[in-house]
N, C-alpha and C positions, 0 to 999 in steps of 0.2 A: 448607720450604714448609708444614709442618704447622700452624704458628701462623697463617700467611696463609690456609690453607685453612679453618681453624676460623672465622676472622674473615669470610671470604668466605661461608661457610654462614650465619653470623649475619646478615650484611647481606642475603643472598638471602631469608631468612625475613622480614625487615622489609619488603623490597620486595614480596614475595608478599602480605603482610598488607594493605598499602595497595592493591595491585592488586585484591585480593578485596573490599576495602571500597568502592572507588570506581573500577571499571575503565573507566567511560565518562567520567570527569572530573566527574561529578555527585555530589552528596552523597546517596548512597543505599546501602543495605546490599548486600553482595555477592550475596545470594540473589536480588536483583531486577535485577542488572546483568549484561550479556553483554559479556565482555572482548575478544573477537576477532570481527570481522565481515568478510565478503567476499561480493561477488556474482560468481558464477562460471558459466561456460557448460559444460554437460555434453556427452556424446557425442551426445545427441539434439538438440543445437543450442539447447536452452532454457536460459534464465538462471534461477538460483535463488540466493537469499540464504542464506548460512550464518552462524550465530553460535555461539560456543562459550564455555564457562565451566567452572571447576572446581567440582565438587559433592562431597558426602559427605566433606567435609574432616575429617581426623583428624591427631593428633600421634603420631609414633612416636619412641620413645626410641632414639637412635642414639649411644650412648656420650656424647660431649662435648656434644651438642645434642639438642633435640627437633625432629624434622623434620616440617614440615607437608606433607602429601600429599593428593591427591584424585583423583577420577575425572573424565573429560572428558565433558561433556554437549554435544550438538549440537542446535541448533534450526533448523528450516526452516519454510516456510509450512504444511507438512503435519503438523508436530508436533515432538516432542523425543525424543531417544534418548541413552542412555549407551553409549559405546564399550566393548564387552565385554573384560574382562581387562586393561584399561589403567589403570595408576596412574602419576601423574607429579607433578612438583614445580613445573612452569612452564606458563604459558599456551602452547598449541600455535600453530604457524604454519599459516595457511590459504593454500594455493598452488593457483592454477588449473592444470588443470581438476579441481576437486573433490578436492583432496588435503589431508590433515591430517598435519602432521609434529610430533613431540614426542619427549621423552626418556622412556624406560621405567624406572620406579623399582621396585625389589624388594629387600626386606630391607636397607634403609639404603644401597643401592648403585645407581648409575646406570651400566649397562654396555651399553645398547642404544639405538639410534635406532629409532623406529617410524614407518612410512610407511603411512597408512591411506587407502584409497580410499573417499571418502564416498558414491560412487555404487554400487559393487559390494559394499562392506563387506570387501574383501580387505585383509589386513594383511601387510606385508613388514617385515623387520627387518634391521638392520646393526649389527655390533659397533662400539662407540665406540673410536676410536684410543687407543693407550696414552698419547699426549702431550696428550690432551684431559681437562681436569678441569672438568666443567660447573658445579661450585660456584664456581670462580674466574672463569670466563668462558663464557657460554652460546654454543652454535653457532647458525648461521643458514643455512638452505637457500636456494639461488639461485631466481630466478623460474621457471626451467624444472624445478626439482627435480633437476638433474643435477650440481650442485656444492654443497659444504658448506664454510663458512668458520668459523674459530674462532681463538682465541689459545692458544698452547701456553706452558707454564711449565716452568722447570728448577729444580733443587734450590738453585741459587745465587740465585734470585729474579729471573732474567731472563725476558723474554717475547719471543715471536716469532709472527708470523701464519702461518697455514696455510690453504691451499685444496686440497681434495681432490675427486675425482670422487665421485658418489653414485649407487648404494650401494656401489660396489666399493672406494671410499676410496683410490684411487691418487693420489699426490701430484701436484698441478697446479702449485702455486707456494708457496714458503716464504721467509721472511726469516731471517737469522741472529738468534740470541738477542740482545736489546738490553737495556741497563741500565734499571731503573726507579727512581723516587724515592719509592716507597710510594704513598700515596693510597688511594682507596676501592676496595674489592672487594665484589662481583664486578665485573669489567670489563663495559662495555656490549656488547650484542649487535652483531655486524657488520651493516652496512647495505649492501644490494645496490642500487647506483645503476642497474645494468643487468646483463644476464647476464655481461658481460665486465668489469665494474667494481665493486669493492667497497671500502667504507670501514671501517677498523678503529678501535676506540676507542684513542686515542693520548694521552689526558690524563695518564696515569701514566708515560709515557716520559721519560727524563732528558734526551735530546738533541732539540733543535729540528729537526734534519735528519731524524731518525727520525719525528717527528710529521708532517712534511710528506709523507714517503713513505707512511706509513700512512693518510693522509687520503684518498688516491685510488690504489688499486692496480689497474693494468691487467693483465688476464690474457691478452690477445692473442686472435687468431682461434680 
């Protein structure tokens, strides 16, 4: 999987470049575009629009590749701020009420999830599971922020979906490892259709039956 991981990192960097250049789908420089936006209701019952982007971008030499990393800046009607102590490689998720979720990058490694309360400024962290390689397939938090979905990979090149509780990371549902036929990496981020239903990227799976299963995974009550 080392070669696939290196390719995945390279593809991720390309995707990040284009997201930084044109996050809103418009032809504008990344410094003027806000990549993630959401209107959320806080504990006071008031709605507020949050927008995020990566700033202070730099390249770090991580052996086989140069890794693009940046800080997370948040904008609201009252102003902008940079989340202290947080360096990441991907655009964060914004999840109501006023939650920001992303991967914490440190010294060429991604080992922690970061859950940041936009209202209180409190940060909580969780260790990334051993079977998750964010460079090959990014994780996605559920709408309630109580589950996390991702694709796991093995040394033989197989792939299987995983859903865990968050932040305790207890296994909720998992598929057997399935054969893949190559294709692009990194794999797409899981898409939550509801709190109990998630769709996984199945384009690279070898079997049509597996693709149908992955297209809609029901987690039950």
